[in-house]
C-alpha positions as CSV (number, residue, x, y, z in Angstrom):
1,X,-1.8,0.2,-0.4
2,X,-2.1,2.6,-3.2
3,X,-0.5,2.6,-6.6
4,X,2.1,5.3,-6.4
5,X,4.4,4.1,-8.9
6,X,3.8,5.6,-12.3
7,X,4.8,2.9,-14.2
8,X,3.0,0.2,-12.2
9,X,0.0,2.6,-12.5
10,X,0.2,2.3,-16.5
11,X,0.8,-1.2,-16.5
12,X,-2.6,-2.0,-14.2
13,X,-4.4,0.5,-16.5
14,X,-3.1,-1.8,-19.7
15,X,-3.9,-4.9,-18.2
16,X,-7.3,-4.0,-17.2
17,X,-7.9,-2.9,-21.0
18,X,-6.6,-6.2,-22.3
19,X,-8.6,-8.2,-19.9
20,X,-11.8,-6.2,-20.9
21,X,-10.9,-7.2,-24.3
22,X,-11.0,-10.7,-23.2
23,X,-7.1,-11.8,-23.4
24,X,-6.2,-14.6,-21.2
25,X,-4.9,-13.0,-18.1
26,X,-1.7,-15.0,-18.1
27,X,-0.6,-14.0,-21.4
28,X,-1.9,-10.4,-20.9
29,X,0.2,-10.4,-17.5
30,X,3.3,-11.5,-19.1
31,X,2.7,-9.0,-22.0
32,X,2.3,-6.0,-19.9
33,X,5.0,-7.1,-17.4
34,X,7.5,-7.4,-20.0
35,X,6.7,-4.1,-21.6
36,X,7.2,-2.4,-18.3
37,X,10.2,-4.4,-17.0
38,X,8.3,-5.1,-13.8
39,X,9.9,-7.1,-11.2
40,X,8.7,-10.0,-9.1
41,X,6.6,-8.0,-6.6
42,X,5.0,-5.8,-9.2
43,X,3.9,-8.7,-11.3
44,X,2.4,-10.2,-8.2
45,X,0.6,-7.2,-7.4
46,X,-1.1,-7.0,-10.9
47,X,-1.7,-10.7,-11.0
48,X,-3.5,-10.4,-7.4
49,X,-5.2,-7.0,-8.0
50,X,-6.1,-6.2,-11.2
51,X,-9.3,-7.8,-13.1
52,X,-11.4,-7.4,-15.9
53,X,-14.9,-5.2,-15.1
54,X,-17.0,-8.2,-15.8
55,X,-15.1,-10.5,-13.5
56,X,-14.9,-7.7,-10.8
57,X,-18.7,-6.8,-11.0
58,X,-19.4,-10.7,-10.7
59,X,-17.3,-11.0,-7.7
60,X,-18.7,-7.9,-6.0
61,X,-22.2,-9.3,-6.1
62,X,-21.2,-12.3,-4.2
63,X,-19.8,-10.1,-1.3
64,X,-22.4,-10.0,1.7
65,X,-22.1,-8.2,5.3
66,X,-21.2,-9.8,7.9
67,X,-24.7,-9.8,9.3
68,X,-25.7,-12.4,6.8
69,X,-24.0,-14.9,8.6
70,X,-26.3,-15.3,11.5
71,X,-28.0,-18.6,11.6
72,X,-25.7,-19.8,8.7
73,X,-22.7,-22.2,8.2
74,X,-19.6,-20.0,7.9
75,X,-16.5,-21.8,6.3
76,X,-13.2,-20.0,6.8
77,X,-10.2,-20.2,4.7
78,X,-7.6,-20.4,7.3
79,X,-4.6,-19.4,6.3
80,X,-5.9,-17.0,3.5
81,X,-7.7,-15.0,6.5
82,X,-5.3,-15.3,8.9
83,X,-2.4,-14.0,7.2
84,X,-4.1,-11.2,5.8
85,X,-5.5,-10.1,9.3
86,X,-1.9,-10.6,11.0
87,X,-0.5,-8.3,8.2
88,X,-3.2,-5.6,9.6
89,X,-2.2,-6.1,13.0
90,X,1.6,-5.5,12.1
91,X,0.3,-2.6,10.5
92,X,2.1,-4.2,7.2
93,X,-0.3,-1.8,5.0
94,X,1.9,-1.8,1.9
95,X,1.2,-5.4,1.5
96,X,-2.6,-4.8,1.8
97,X,-4.6,-3.7,-1.2
98,X,-8.1,-3.3,-2.1
99,X,-8.9,-5.0,-5.4
100,X,-10.7,-4.2,-8.4
101,X,-13.2,-6.7,-7.1
102,X,-13.6,-5.3,-3.8
103,X,-12.0,-7.6,-2.1
104,X,-8.9,-6.9,0.6
105,X,-5.8,-9.1,-0.2
106,X,-2.3,-9.5,1.3
107,X,0.1,-9.6,-1.7
108,X,2.9,-11.5,0.2
109,X,3.2,-15.3,-0.7
110,X,3.8,-16.5,2.6
111,X,1.4,-19.6,2.8
112,X,3.9,-22.3,2.2
113,X,6.5,-20.7,4.4
114,X,3.8,-19.7,7.6
115,X,5.2,-19.1,10.9
116,X,3.5,-18.5,14.2
117,X,4.2,-14.9,15.6
118,X,3.4,-12.7,18.3
119,X,0.3,-11.4,16.3
120,X,-1.1,-15.0,15.4
121,X,-3.4,-15.3,18.6
122,X,-4.3,-11.6,18.6
123,X,-5.2,-12.0,14.8
124,X,-7.4,-15.2,15.7
125,X,-8.9,-13.3,18.4
126,X,-9.7,-10.1,16.2
127,X,-11.4,-12.6,13.8
128,X,-13.4,-14.2,16.4
129,X,-14.2,-11.0,17.8
130,X,-15.8,-10.0,14.6
131,X,-17.8,-13.3,14.0
132,X,-19.1,-13.9,17.4
133,X,-21.8,-11.1,17.8
134,X,-23.5,-12.4,14.5
135,X,-24.1,-15.9,15.8
136,X,-23.2,-18.2,12.9
137,X,-24.9,-21.7,13.4
138,X,-21.3,-23.4,12.7
139,X,-18.1,-22.4,11.9
140,X,-15.5,-24.5,10.0
141,X,-11.9,-23.4,9.7
142,X,-9.7,-25.3,6.8
143,X,-5.9,-25.4,7.1
144,X,-3.5,-26.7,4.7
145,X,-1.9,-29.9,6.6
146,X,1.2,-29.4,4.2
147,X,2.0,-26.2,5.8
148,X,4.5,-26.2,9.1
149,X,2.5,-25.8,12.3
150,X,-0.9,-26.5,10.8
151,X,-1.7,-28.9,13.7
152,X,-0.7,-26.7,16.3
153,X,-2.6,-23.8,14.7
154,X,-5.6,-26.1,14.6
155,X,-5.4,-26.8,18.3
156,X,-5.2,-23.0,19.1
157,X,-8.1,-22.0,16.9
158,X,-10.0,-24.8,19.0
159,X,-9.2,-23.3,22.2
160,X,-10.3,-19.9,21.1
161,X,-13.4,-21.0,19.5
162,X,-14.4,-22.6,22.7
163,X,-13.7,-19.7,24.7
164,X,-15.7,-17.8,22.6
165,X,-18.5,-20.3,23.0
166,X,-18.9,-20.5,19.2
167,X,-20.0,-24.1,17.9
168,X,-17.4,-25.3,15.3
169,X,-14.5,-27.3,14.1
170,X,-11.3,-27.3,12.4
171,X,-10.3,-29.2,9.6
172,X,-6.8,-30.1,8.3
173,X,-6.8,-30.6,4.3
174,X,-4.3,-31.5,1.7
175,X,-6.4,-29.7,-0.6
176,X,-8.2,-26.9,1.1
177,X,-9.5,-25.2,-2.1
178,X,-11.2,-28.3,-3.3
179,X,-12.6,-29.0,0.0
180,X,-14.1,-25.6,0.4
181,X,-15.9,-25.6,-3.0
182,X,-17.2,-28.9,-2.3
183,X,-18.8,-28.5,0.8
184,X,-19.8,-25.1,-0.1
185,X,-21.8,-26.5,-3.0
186,X,-23.4,-28.9,-1.0
187,X,-24.5,-26.6,2.0
188,X,-26.2,-23.5,2.3
189,X,-23.3,-21.2,3.6
190,X,-20.8,-18.2,3.5
191,X,-17.2,-18.5,2.8
192,X,-14.5,-16.3,4.2
193,X,-12.0,-15.9,1.7
194,X,-10.1,-13.8,-0.8
195,X,-8.9,-16.5,-2.9
196,X,-10.0,-15.9,-6.5
197,X,-10.3,-19.6,-7.4
198,X,-12.7,-20.1,-4.6
199,X,-14.5,-17.0,-5.1
200,X,-15.3,-18.3,-8.8
201,X,-16.6,-21.3,-7.6
202,X,-18.9,-20.1,-4.6
203,X,-22.1,-18.3,-4.1
204,X,-21.4,-16.1,-1.4
205,X,-18.3,-14.8,0.6
206,X,-17.7,-12.4,3.5
207,X,-14.4,-10.4,3.7
208,X,-13.4,-10.4,7.2
209,X,-10.0,-8.6,6.7
210,X,-11.8,-5.7,5.1
211,X,-13.7,-5.1,8.3
212,X,-10.9,-5.5,10.7
213,X,-8.6,-3.0,8.4
214,X,-11.6,-0.2,8.6
215,X,-11.1,-0.6,12.3
216,X,-7.3,-0.3,12.4
217,X,-7.3,2.9,9.8
């Protein structure tokens, strides 16, 4: 996705300026969104994609290439990665954007309303197609237990993981962000996620959807 709307492009410019001047993002976003009369989708776009230069640079230094997972523990933020890959396979490119911090994000807010679809299993296979050749020592998928079908999804991931002969496990959690951050701070690992709150609290990440997106364009 590219910013084509002049109004949104100007709003993004103003928001970056305010963030670079150390304004709190919540306040700056509210001010800019009201100034340009942005709708809910446009506000969500700015919230998820626009960051200060210092924050963007800090995160960019944490992004490693997939080859770095070789022999390492890989933690996967399950719904975060899966939903983005599903959008890519569905060719829903209007919801996908490369953000200021060089992370690919899906702008749709569907986590709590997630449903299985015809692209769910193919998306998981695409993820494992990417992971498997790099031979991580162990892979842990985290899914939010409060989201519908999380148990069914966990079983599907375990089956596919076994088919790929990847050593790993699937964990259901009531607080995925907290559990991932806690484990990442205890173990030498890489985290696959685009969640800003997680990225800011861990040392190293990989951006799985960005690799899959490159192969689909």
